[in-house]
C-alpha positions in Angstrom: -145.2 65.6 76.8 -142.1 64.4 78.2 -141.2 62.2 75.6 -139.7 62.2 71.9 -136.7 61.4 70.0 -133.8 59.5 70.5 -130.5 60.2 69.0 -128.6 57.1 68.5 -124.9 58.1 69.7 -124.4 60.6 67.3 -120.9 61.5 68.9 -119.3 58.7 67.2 -120.5 59.3 63.9 -118.9 62.9 63.5 -116.2 63.0 60.6 -116.8 59.5 58.6 -114.1 60.8 56.2 -116.0 60.6 52.7 -119.2 59.8 54.6 -119.6 63.7 55.0 -122.6 64.5 57.3 -123.4 61.0 58.5 -126.4 60.7 60.3 -128.0 58.5 63.0 -131.2 58.8 64.5 -133.4 55.9 66.2 -137.4 57.2 66.8 -139.1 55.7 69.3 -142.0 57.9 70.8 -145.4 58.8 68.3 -145.3 62.6 67.0 -148.4 64.9 66.9 -148.0 66.8 63.5 -150.1 68.6 61.2 -152.9 69.1 63.8 -155.7 71.5 62.3 -158.4 70.4 60.0 -157.9 68.8 56.5 -162.1 69.4 55.7 -162.7 72.5 53.4 -166.2 74.0 52.4 -167.2 76.2 48.9 -169.1 78.7 48.5 -169.6 81.0 45.8 -169.4 85.2 46.2 -170.2 87.2 43.4 -169.6 84.4 40.9 -166.3 83.7 42.6 -165.9 79.8 44.0 -164.1 80.3 47.1 -162.8 77.2 49.0 -161.2 77.4 52.9 -160.9 75.3 55.6 -164.2 75.0 57.7 -162.6 76.2 60.7 -161.4 79.4 59.0 -164.9 81.0 57.7 -164.5 83.8 60.1 -161.4 84.8 58.4 -163.1 84.5 55.1 -165.8 87.1 56.3 -163.2 89.8 57.1 -161.0 89.6 54.0 -164.1 89.0 51.4 -164.3 93.1 51.2 -160.8 93.2 50.9 -161.1 90.5 48.1 -164.1 92.9 46.5 -161.8 96.2 46.3 -158.9 93.9 44.5 -161.2 92.8 41.9 -162.8 96.6 41.3 -159.5 98.1 40.9 -158.5 94.9 38.4 -161.4 96.0 36.6 -160.1 99.4 36.4 -156.3 99.0 35.5 -156.2 96.1 33.2 -157.6 98.1 30.4 -154.7 100.4 30.4 -152.2 97.8 31.0 -153.4 95.9 27.7 -152.8 98.9 26.0 -149.2 99.4 26.7 -148.9 96.4 24.7 -149.8 98.2 21.7 -146.8 100.4 22.5 -144.2 97.8 21.6 -145.5 96.9 17.9 -145.6 100.4 16.2 -143.6 101.8 13.7 -140.9 103.4 15.8 -140.3 100.2 17.2 -139.7 98.5 13.8 -137.2 101.6 12.8 -135.2 101.0 16.0 -135.0 97.3 15.2 -133.7 98.2 11.9 -131.1 100.1 13.0 -130.1 97.9 15.6 -129.8 94.3 14.4 -127.8 95.0 11.6 -124.8 96.0 13.3 -125.6 93.6 15.9 -125.1 90.6 13.5 -122.7 91.9 11.2 -125.1 92.7 8.0 -125.6 95.5 6.0 -129.0 95.9 5.3 -132.3 93.9 6.4 -134.0 91.1 4.8 -136.7 91.9 2.2 -138.9 89.5 4.1 -138.1 91.8 7.4 -141.4 93.7 7.5 -143.8 90.9 7.0 -141.9 89.0 9.8 -142.1 91.9 12.2 -145.8 91.9 11.5 -146.1 88.4 12.4 -144.5 89.0 16.0 -146.6 91.8 16.4 -149.5 90.0 15.9 -148.2 87.4 18.4 -147.7 90.1 21.1 -151.1 91.8 20.9 -152.1 88.2 21.5 -150.0 88.0 24.8 -151.8 91.5 25.3 -155.5 89.3 25.2 -154.1 87.0 27.4 -153.1 89.0 29.9 -156.3 91.1 29.9 -158.5 88.1 30.5 -156.0 86.6 33.1 -155.3 89.8 35.2 -158.6 91.7 34.9 -160.4 89.2 37.9 -160.4 86.3 39.9 -161.4 82.8 38.7 -160.7 81.1 42.2 -160.2 82.3 45.8 -158.4 79.2 47.7 -157.4 79.9 51.5 -154.9 77.1 52.8 -153.9 76.4 56.6 -150.7 74.4 58.0 -152.1 71.5 57.2 -153.3 71.4 53.3 -150.8 73.9 52.7 -148.3 71.3 53.3 -147.7 70.0 49.7 -146.7 73.4 48.2 -144.5 74.1 51.1 -140.6 74.0 50.8 -139.6 74.2 54.8 -136.1 74.6 53.6 -136.5 77.1 51.0 -138.9 79.0 53.6 -141.5 79.3 50.5 -144.6 78.3 49.1 -145.4 77.9 45.4 -148.7 77.4 43.8 -149.0 77.6 39.8 -149.9 81.1 39.5 -148.3 82.7 42.9 -145.5 82.1 45.2 -144.6 83.5 48.7 -140.9 83.6 49.9 -140.8 84.1 53.6 -137.6 85.8 55.2 -136.6 87.8 58.1 -138.1 91.0 56.5 -141.3 89.8 56.0 -142.8 87.9 52.8 -142.4 88.7 48.9 -144.9 87.4 46.6 -144.4 86.5 42.9 -147.0 86.2 40.3 -146.6 83.7 37.6 -149.0 84.2 34.7 -149.6 80.7 32.8 -148.8 81.9 29.7 -145.4 83.1 30.6 -142.4 80.5 31.6 -141.0 81.7 34.9 -137.8 80.8 33.9 -136.2 81.6 30.5 -135.2 84.4 28.3 -136.7 85.1 24.8 -138.2 82.7 22.5 -140.2 79.9 24.6 -141.0 82.8 27.3 -144.4 83.0 25.9 -147.1 80.6 25.4 -149.6 81.8 23.0 -151.3 78.6 22.1 -153.2 78.2 25.7 -156.6 75.8 25.4 -157.9 77.7 28.7 -157.1 81.4 29.9 -159.0 82.0 32.8 -158.5 84.6 35.2 -156.0 84.9 38.1 -156.4 82.3 40.9 -155.8 83.6 43.9 -153.9 81.2 46.9 -153.8 82.5 50.3 -151.8 81.0 53.1 -153.4 81.0 56.6 -150.4 80.4 58.2 -150.9 81.6 61.9 -150.5 79.2 64.7 -154.1 77.9 66.6 -155.2 80.5 69.3 -154.6 83.8 66.9 -157.8 85.6 66.4 -159.7 85.7 63.2 -159.2 89.7 63.4 -155.3 89.3 63.8 -155.2 86.9 60.6 -157.1 89.4 58.3 -155.5 92.2 59.2 -151.7 90.4 58.1 -153.6 89.4 55.0 -154.8 92.7 54.1 -151.0 93.6 53.3 -150.9 91.0 51.0 -154.3 91.4 49.5 -154.6 95.1 48.7 -151.3 95.6 47.3 -151.5 92.7 45.0 -153.6 94.9 42.6 -150.5 97.6 42.1 -148.2 94.3 42.3 -150.2 92.9 38.9 -150.0 96.6 37.4 -145.9 96.5 37.8 -145.9 93.5 36.3 -147.7 94.2 33.3 -144.8 97.0 32.6 -142.2 94.5 33.1 -143.5 92.4 30.8 -143.9 95.2 28.1 -140.7 96.8 29.0 -138.1 93.5 29.5 -139.5 90.2 28.6 -141.4 91.0 25.2 -138.8 93.0 23.9 -136.1 90.3 24.4 -138.6 88.0 22.9 -139.1 90.5 19.8 -135.2 91.0 19.3 -134.5 87.0 19.4 -137.3 86.6 17.1 -136.2 89.0 14.5 -132.4 88.2 14.9 -133.7 84.2 13.6 -135.2 85.9 10.8 -132.8 88.1 9.9 -129.9 85.4 10.6 -131.7 82.7 8.2 -132.4 85.1 5.4 -128.9 87.1 5.9 -126.2 84.3 6.2 -128.1 80.9 5.4 -129.5 79.4 1.7 -131.4 76.5 1.6 -132.0 73.9 4.6 -130.4 74.5 7.6 -131.1 73.3 11.2 -133.1 75.7 13.1 -130.7 74.5 16.0 -127.8 76.4 14.3 -129.7 79.3 13.5 -131.6 79.8 16.7 -128.5 79.1 18.8 -126.6 82.0 16.5 -129.4 84.2 17.4 -129.3 83.5 21.0 -125.4 84.0 21.6 -126.2 87.8 19.8 -129.0 88.3 22.2 -126.8 87.4 25.0 -124.2 89.8 23.4 -126.8 92.8 23.3 -128.3 92.4 27.1 -125.4 91.1 29.0 -124.4 94.0 30.1 -127.8 95.8 30.9 -129.3 92.6 32.6 -129.9 92.8 36.5 -127.5 90.6 38.7 -124.8 90.2 36.0 -123.8 87.4 33.9 -124.0 84.8 36.6 -128.0 85.3 36.7 -128.2 85.8 33.0 -126.4 82.8 32.0 -128.7 80.2 33.9 -132.2 82.3 32.2 -130.5 82.1 28.9 -129.7 78.4 28.7 -132.8 77.3 30.2 -135.4 75.3 27.7 -138.8 74.8 28.2 -139.4 70.5 28.3 -142.1 68.9 26.3 -145.5 69.5 27.8 -147.2 66.4 25.5 -146.7 64.3 28.7 -142.9 63.6 28.0 -141.0 62.2 30.9 -138.4 64.9 31.9 -136.0 62.1 33.4 -136.3 60.0 29.8 -136.2 63.7 27.7 -133.1 64.5 29.2 -131.1 61.3 28.9 -132.1 61.5 25.1 -130.7 64.5 25.0 -127.5 63.7 26.5 -127.1 61.2 23.2 -128.1 64.2 20.5 -125.3 66.2 18.6 -127.2 69.4 18.2 -125.1 70.1 14.8 -126.8 67.4 13.3 -130.6 67.2 12.3 -132.4 66.8 15.1 -136.3 66.2 16.1 -138.7 69.1 16.3 -139.3 68.0 20.2 -135.5 68.9 20.6 -135.0 71.9 18.8 -135.1 74.5 21.4 -132.6 72.0 23.8 -130.4 71.3 21.1 -130.2 75.1 20.0 -129.3 76.3 23.9 -126.8 73.4 23.9 -125.1 74.9 20.8 -125.4 78.2 22.0 -123.8 77.5 25.5 -121.0 75.5 23.6 -120.1 78.5 21.3 -119.8 80.5 24.3 -117.4 77.8 25.8 -115.4 77.6 23.1 -114.9 81.3 22.5 -113.5 81.4 25.6 -110.5 79.5 24.4 -109.6 81.8 21.7 -109.8 85.2 22.8 -112.9 86.6 20.4 -114.9 88.8 22.4 -117.4 89.1 19.8 -120.5 86.8 18.9 -119.5 84.6 16.1 -121.2 86.6 13.0 -119.2 89.4 13.7 -116.1 87.6 14.3 -116.8 86.3 10.6 -116.7 90.0 10.0 -113.7 91.4 11.6 -111.8 88.4 9.9 -113.2 89.5 7.0 -114.9 85.8 6.2 -117.0 86.3 3.0 -120.4 85.2 3.1 -120.6 82.6 0.1 -122.9 84.0 -2.7 -126.8 82.9 -2.0 -125.6 81.5 1.4 -124.2 79.1 3.4 -125.0 75.6 3.7 -125.4 74.3 7.1 -122.2 71.9 6.2 -120.2 74.7 4.9 -121.2 77.0 7.6 -120.0 74.5 10.3 -116.7 73.9 8.7 -116.0 78.0 8.9 -117.1 77.9 12.2 -114.8 74.9 13.3 -111.6 77.0 12.0 -112.6 80.1 14.0 -113.4 77.9 17.2 -111.3 74.6 17.0 -112.8 73.7 20.3 -116.2 73.7 19.3 -116.8 70.1 19.7 -115.2 70.1 23.3 -117.6 73.3 24.4 -120.6 71.5 23.2 -119.9 68.5 25.1 -119.2 69.9 28.3 -122.5 72.4 27.6 -124.7 69.4 26.7 -123.4 68.0 30.1 -123.8 71.0 32.6 -127.6 72.1 30.9 -128.8 68.5 31.4 -127.6 68.4 35.0 -129.2 71.8 35.4 -132.8 70.7 34.0 -132.5 67.5 35.8 -132.3 69.5 39.3 -135.1 71.5 38.4 -137.2 69.1 36.6 -136.7 65.3 37.2 -138.3 64.4 40.7 -135.9 63.3 43.5 -135.0 59.7 43.7 -137.6 59.1 46.6 -140.5 60.0 44.2 -139.4 58.1 41.3 -139.0 54.2 40.7 -135.7 53.3 41.6 -133.4 50.0 40.5 -133.4 47.2 43.2 -129.9 47.5 44.9 -127.3 44.9 43.6 -123.7 45.2 44.7 -121.3 45.7 41.5 -120.2 42.8 39.6 -116.8 43.6 40.9 -117.3 43.2 44.7 -117.1 40.0 46.4 -118.3 38.8 49.7 -115.9 37.3 52.4 -117.4 35.8 55.7 -114.9 35.6 58.4 -115.7 34.7 62.0 -118.9 36.6 63.0 -118.5 39.3 60.3 -119.3 39.3 56.7 -117.1 41.3 54.4 -118.4 43.0 51.2 -115.4 45.0 49.2 -113.9 45.4 45.8 -112.4 42.4 44.2 -108.9 43.8 44.1 -108.7 44.7 47.9 -109.4 40.9 48.8 -105.4 40.8 50.0 -106.3 44.0 52.3 -109.4 42.4 53.7 -108.0 39.4 54.7 -105.2 41.1 56.3 -108.2 43.2 58.4 -110.8 40.4 59.1 -108.9 38.7 61.7 -108.6 41.5 64.1 -112.0 43.1 63.3 -113.8 39.8 64.1 -111.8 39.5 67.3 -111.8 43.2 68.7 -115.7 43.3 67.9 -116.7 39.6 69.8 -114.4 40.9 73.0 -116.7 44.2 72.3 -119.8 42.3 72.3 -119.0 40.1 75.2 -118.4 43.2 77.6 -121.8 44.6 76.7 -123.6 41.3 77.4 -121.7 41.2 80.5 -123.0 44.7 81.3 -126.4 44.9 80.0 -127.3 41.8 78.3 -128.2 39.6 81.3 -131.1 42.0 83.0 -135.0 40.8 82.2 -137.1 42.8 80.1 -139.6 45.3 81.7 -142.9 44.4 80.0 -145.5 47.8 79.4 -147.8 48.5 82.6 -151.2 47.0 82.1 -154.0 49.1 81.2 -157.3 47.7 82.6 -160.8 48.5 80.9 -161.8 50.1 84.2 -159.0 52.8 83.6 -160.5 53.7 80.1 -163.8 54.1 81.6 -162.4 56.6 84.2 -160.5 58.6 81.6 -163.3 59.0 79.2 -165.5 60.8 82.3 -163.1 63.7 81.9 -164.5 64.4 78.3 -161.6 62.9 76.0 -161.4 60.4 73.4 -159.4 57.4 74.3 -159.0 53.9 73.2 -157.4 51.0 74.0 -154.9 51.0 71.0 -153.8 54.5 72.0 -153.6 53.4 75.6 -151.4 50.4 75.0 -149.1 52.1 72.3 -148.3 54.8 75.2 -147.5 52.1 77.7 -145.6 50.2 75.1 -143.3 53.6 74.4 -143.0 54.1 78.0 -141.7 50.5 78.3 -139.2 51.3 75.4 -137.2 54.4 77.8 -137.0 51.5 80.4 -135.3 49.0 78.0 -132.9 51.2 76.5 -130.0 49.2 77.7 -131.2 46.3 75.6 -131.1 48.4 72.3 -127.3 49.3 73.5 -126.8 45.6 73.7 -128.5 45.3 70.0 -126.5 47.7 68.3 -123.2 45.6 69.0 -125.2 42.9 66.9 -124.4 44.5 63.6 -122.5 41.8 61.8 -122.0 43.3 58.0 -119.3 45.4 56.9 -119.4 47.3 54.0 -116.2 48.8 52.0 -117.0 50.9 49.1 -115.2 53.0 46.4 -116.6 56.5 46.4 -116.6 56.6 42.8 -118.7 53.2 42.7 -121.5 55.1 45.2 -121.6 58.1 43.2 -122.2 56.3 39.7 -124.8 54.2 41.3 -126.3 57.1 43.1 -126.0 59.1 40.5 -128.1 56.7 37.8 -130.8 56.2 40.3 -129.8 52.7 42.1 -130.9 53.0 45.5 -127.9 51.9 48.0 -129.4 51.4 51.4 -128.2 53.5 54.0 -126.1 56.3 51.3 -127.1 59.3 49.7 -124.9 61.4 47.2 -125.2 65.0 46.9 -124.0 66.5 43.8 -123.5 69.8 44.4 -121.3 69.4 47.4 -119.8 66.0 45.9 -121.0 64.4 49.6 -121.7 60.7 50.0 -123.9 60.6 53.1 -124.3 57.3 55.1 -127.5 57.3 57.5 -128.1 55.0 60.1 -131.9 54.2 59.6 -133.0 52.1 63.2 -137.2 52.2 61.9 -139.8 50.8 64.2 -142.9 49.9 63.2 -145.2 48.2 66.0 -148.6 47.5 66.6 -150.6 47.9 70.0 -149.7 44.1 70.5 -145.8 44.3 70.1 -143.9 43.5 73.2 -140.9 45.1 74.2 -138.7 41.9 73.1 -140.1 42.2 69.7 -139.2 45.5 69.0 -136.0 45.5 70.2 -135.7 42.4 68.2 -137.3 43.8 65.1 -135.0 47.0 65.5 -131.8 44.7 65.4 -132.9 43.3 61.8 -133.9 46.9 60.5 -132.0 48.1 57.1 -128.9 50.0 57.1 -127.5 48.5 60.0 -123.9 47.8 59.0 -120.5 49.2 59.4 -119.8 51.6 56.3 -115.7 52.2 55.1 -115.7 54.5 51.9 -112.7 55.0 50.1 -111.5 56.9 46.7 -110.0 54.3 44.2 -107.1 56.9 43.2 -105.5 57.1 46.6 -105.1 53.5 46.4 -103.8 52.9 43.0 -100.2 51.4 43.1 -100.3 50.8 47.0 -99.3 47.8 48.7 -101.8 45.2 50.5 -100.4 46.6 53.9 -101.2 50.3 52.7 -104.4 49.3 51.3 -105.3 47.6 54.3 -104.3 50.8 56.4 -106.5 52.6 54.6 -109.5 50.6 55.0 -108.6 51.1 59.1 -108.6 54.5 58.7 -111.6 54.8 56.5 -113.7 52.9 59.2 -114.6 55.4 62.3 -117.8 53.3 63.5 -116.6 49.6 64.0 -113.5 50.3 65.7 -114.9 53.3 68.0 -117.8 51.0 69.1 -115.1 48.2 70.2 -113.2 51.0 71.8 -116.1 52.3 74.1 -117.7 49.0 74.8 -116.1 49.2 78.4 -117.5 52.4 79.1 -121.0 53.5 76.9 -123.8 53.7 78.5 -127.5 54.0 77.1 -127.1 57.7 78.5 -125.5 57.7 75.1 -128.7 57.0 73.4 -131.1 59.1 75.4 -128.9 61.6 77.6 -130.2 59.4 80.6 -129.3 56.2 82.3 -131.8 53.0 82.4 -134.7 53.5 84.8 -137.1 50.8 85.6 -140.6 52.5 86.7 -142.8 51.1 89.1 -146.2 50.1 87.6 -148.0 53.4 89.4 -144.9 55.9 87.8 -145.5 53.8 84.3 -149.2 54.5 84.7 -149.1 58.1 85.6 -146.7 58.5 82.6 -149.0 56.8 80.3 -151.9 58.7 81.2 -150.2 62.0 81.3 -149.3 61.1 77.6 -152.6 60.2 76.6 -154.8 62.9 78.1 -152.4 65.5 76.4 -152.4 64.3 73.4 -156.4 64.3 73.0 -155.7 68.1 74.7 -153.7 69.2 71.8 -155.7 67.2 69.3 -159.5 68.3 70.2 -159.2 71.4 72.6 -156.0 73.7 72.3 -152.9 73.7 70.1 -152.0 77.2 70.4 -148.4 78.4 71.2 -149.1 79.6 74.9 -151.1 76.3 75.9 -148.5 73.9 77.7 -149.1 75.3 81.4 -152.8 74.3 80.6 -152.0 70.8 79.0 -149.0 69.5 80.9 -150.4 71.1 84.2 -154.0 69.5 83.6 -152.6 66.1 82.3 -150.5 65.8 85.7 -153.5 66.5 87.5 -155.6 64.0 85.8 -152.6 61.5 85.9 -152.5 62.2 90.0 -156.1 61.6 90.3 -156.1 58.3 88.4 -153.3 56.9 90.1 -155.4 57.4 93.5 -158.0 55.7 91.8 -155.8 52.4 90.9 -153.2 52.2 93.6 -154.5 54.2 96.2 -154.9 57.6 97.9 -152.0 59.7 97.8 -150.3 57.7 95.5 -150.9 59.9 92.7 -149.2 62.8 94.3 -145.9 60.7 95.8 -145.4 59.5 92.2 -145.8 63.2 90.8 -143.1 64.6 93.4 -141.0 61.8 92.6 -140.6 63.1 89.2 -141.0 66.9 90.1 -139.5 67.3 93.3 -141.3 70.1 95.1 -138.3 71.7 96.7 -136.6 72.0 93.6 -139.4 73.9 92.0 -139.8 75.8 94.5 -136.2 76.9 94.7 -136.6 78.3 90.9 -140.2 80.0 91.5 -139.0 83.3 90.6 -137.6 82.1 87.1 -141.2 80.5 85.9 -143.2 81.9 83.6 -146.4 79.9 82.7 -147.9 81.9 80.0 -144.6 82.2 78.0 -143.5 78.2 78.4 -143.1 77.6 75.1 -145.1 74.7 73.3 -142.7 72.1 72.0 -145.6 70.7 69.9 -143.7 68.1 67.8 -140.6 68.3 69.4 -141.3 67.0 73.1 -138.3 67.3 75.5 -136.8 64.1 76.6 -137.6 63.0 80.3 -134.1 63.8 81.3 -134.0 67.2 80.2 -136.8 67.8 82.8 -134.8 69.2 85.2 -134.4 73.1 86.7 -136.3 75.6 85.2 -138.1 73.1 83.1 -139.1 71.2 85.7 -140.3 74.2 87.6 -142.8 74.9 85.1 -144.0 71.4 85.1 -144.4 71.8 89.2 -146.2 74.7 88.7 -148.3 74.2 86.2 -149.5 71.6 88.1 -150.0 73.0 91.4 -152.0 75.8 89.6 -154.2 73.5 88.1 -154.7 71.2 91.6 -155.3 75.0 93.4 -158.2 75.9 90.5 -159.9 72.7 90.8 -159.6 71.9 94.3 -163.1 72.9 95.6 -165.0 71.7 92.2 -167.0 68.8 91.6 -166.0 65.4 90.1 -167.5 66.1 86.5 -166.0 70.1 86.3 -162.7 69.1 84.1 -165.5 67.4 81.5 -167.5 70.6 81.8 -164.6 72.6 81.4 -163.6 71.0 78.5 -167.0 71.3 77.1 -167.0 75.0 77.3 -163.6 75.4 75.8 -164.8 73.6 73.0 -167.3 76.1 72.1 -164.7 77.8 70.8 -163.6 76.7 67.6 -160.2 74.6 68.2 -158.2 76.9 65.8 -159.1 80.0 67.7 -158.8 78.5 71.2 -155.7 79.9 73.5 -154.9 80.5 77.2 -157.6 83.2 77.1 -160.1 81.0 76.0 -159.3 78.3 78.8 -159.0 81.3 81.6 -162.2 83.1 80.4 -164.0 79.1 80.1 -162.9 78.5 83.9 -164.3 82.1 85.0 -167.5 81.7 83.3 -168.0 78.1 84.9 -166.8 78.9 88.1 -167.9 82.8 88.7 -165.0 83.5 90.3 -163.2 85.8 87.5 -160.0 86.2 87.8 -158.5 83.2 90.3 -157.2 81.0 87.5 -155.4 84.1 86.1 -154.1 85.1 89.3 -152.2 82.2 90.1 -151.1 81.6 86.3 -149.5 85.0 86.6 -148.1 84.8 89.9 -147.4 80.9 90.7 -146.5 82.1 94.3 -150.4 82.3 95.2 -150.4 78.0 94.8 -148.0 78.0 98.1 
């Protein structure tokens, strides 16, 4: 394919001050993406349901023995792993806890209820062992996913694929698998980590990604999967030991800390938030030196809390948490979250006092005696504030930080949640001046009045220059696609309809009319002057401000010009250009920092507005020199009907080849070469003998191609897939590849009947699309012609075409 995405004048948009990483893109040409089948089949194998893409059944048959081996191994291992849970709840563990807990919280002896509390914990640990055995001993379902169906579970930025019970992280060294038992929260530490009250505890669901590109054999794919499937049995054994050795131990310690703090320090009613928060601070003190990854990784895990799983909206829950004082009584749904706030607030407050021990040990060091019968909540908090005078500050800061952390993890991005309708803040006003409309903070009215006349005058002058340079040329209409053209194309064995044909005709015409888009770009007439703080506030609260986004982590405000184009097959070029001129986000943005303008004069504020503008002024300055090449990397080129028809036929034919016959990475020589051949033949049919080759050689001059013949490597010519190259970039080595791929196919077809292309495609389609590659193409040619090796020889040595 020759056409793709056009970047709109990126050079003028770099360094937009507060508008960090401003982006501007303009996409004209339709893209083929997510190729492959979404259709799945289900079969049952020895009681195990298997769901897989219909074109991957050959892979399934090859990996089933591995799956059966995995199931057999897990069946023999799981009893041994379940028994390991027993080792954590014996008398030795109870004795060890007694000796360790007393000094940890500054008490001389454990409470009378220690043994019964321990037995309750032991019972819950054994429940976890039962859940593990049932979950880990087999597979409940096996799912195979291809690159299309796996898309909802894939994060392209982090190169990770996450399912409920299994995730994959891809890196330069390979892939790391992480298992997520449904009864173990994948985040956090201690209390809240385990869920023993599951309604359903079915065996492990195994999700396997099939991410090899089209054209890879089933044998190669199964060989790769062997490195994922067979080690999984041992990985689950190791995970059981990890749960026994660390996670359950931390849960047990915190549970018993809660019990002993409650009974060793308090009398009567006291909020669980206080007791649980104290226990977690002391847990932090006990494991901080041994935690892998250090305190930086420990603290987020320790602060994490589970959100309610009763259907509560996470955003609403966290919004309510922002208003709760954790030292007051709170509802049970907030106890876990509030205790984390209290714990983290204590840690923050302690940093300002110099106390390096957790609170209850500080009480002991300062010889603060526990009242007879124990503290009540009020007296304990009073004593706590004496030791930590910044406690309230610490809690407030902790609450803000924890809520932000949980929002980032659990609240969907703004694009996935309902956003408020955009309205300018009440403190902003509008002022039309000549052909411009200004929107700005009211306090900048005098400053805007000073710059409005010069900006309007400069833009009007720039528009006049652009209009004189590019605005007087008539629009070039799309080439007409006749019914006879569609009939003729179908005889090659491809599916083609008028909608697709006219879409490509319009896309080709849009390239011819790129100068009209440039003229329309100068028709923007709105200036928005913002205080960055107002943008941040609105965007953070869920208000969608057209064109703007805010990244809290980097504190960056970004503006993106969005020239969206929606058109049907009946839309004219002029209509597309005019509709684009009306599209959203087309205004001149200026973003200022309020604090930098405090106390400034009107002249100084006007100067700040000028400095904050990097688009309008540069647009005006460039009016005499800018060309359409700044938009697409090429100057205006008006195609003849034959040239435009050639390009349309090429794109129609190639898009169908990729969609229905071959999608492998080594396909390009075949797809582009055969598409050019068909375009040559169709041009001859419609415009006269010899016209097709004439057009082809105009696009790809033979002398340029032959000059670079020794650099051509067709089988390794990279398939660009969804990111096609601009026609302006088809030059040099790339142009030589286009030229010689076409020469190879012309030579291969010169002695064949007129219906050979259709027969060849039919032969190719005997191989499943997901398995078809260059070998299939060449083998099919050999089978049909009986000339084994002829095509391969030319593909590997293009000099044979001369």
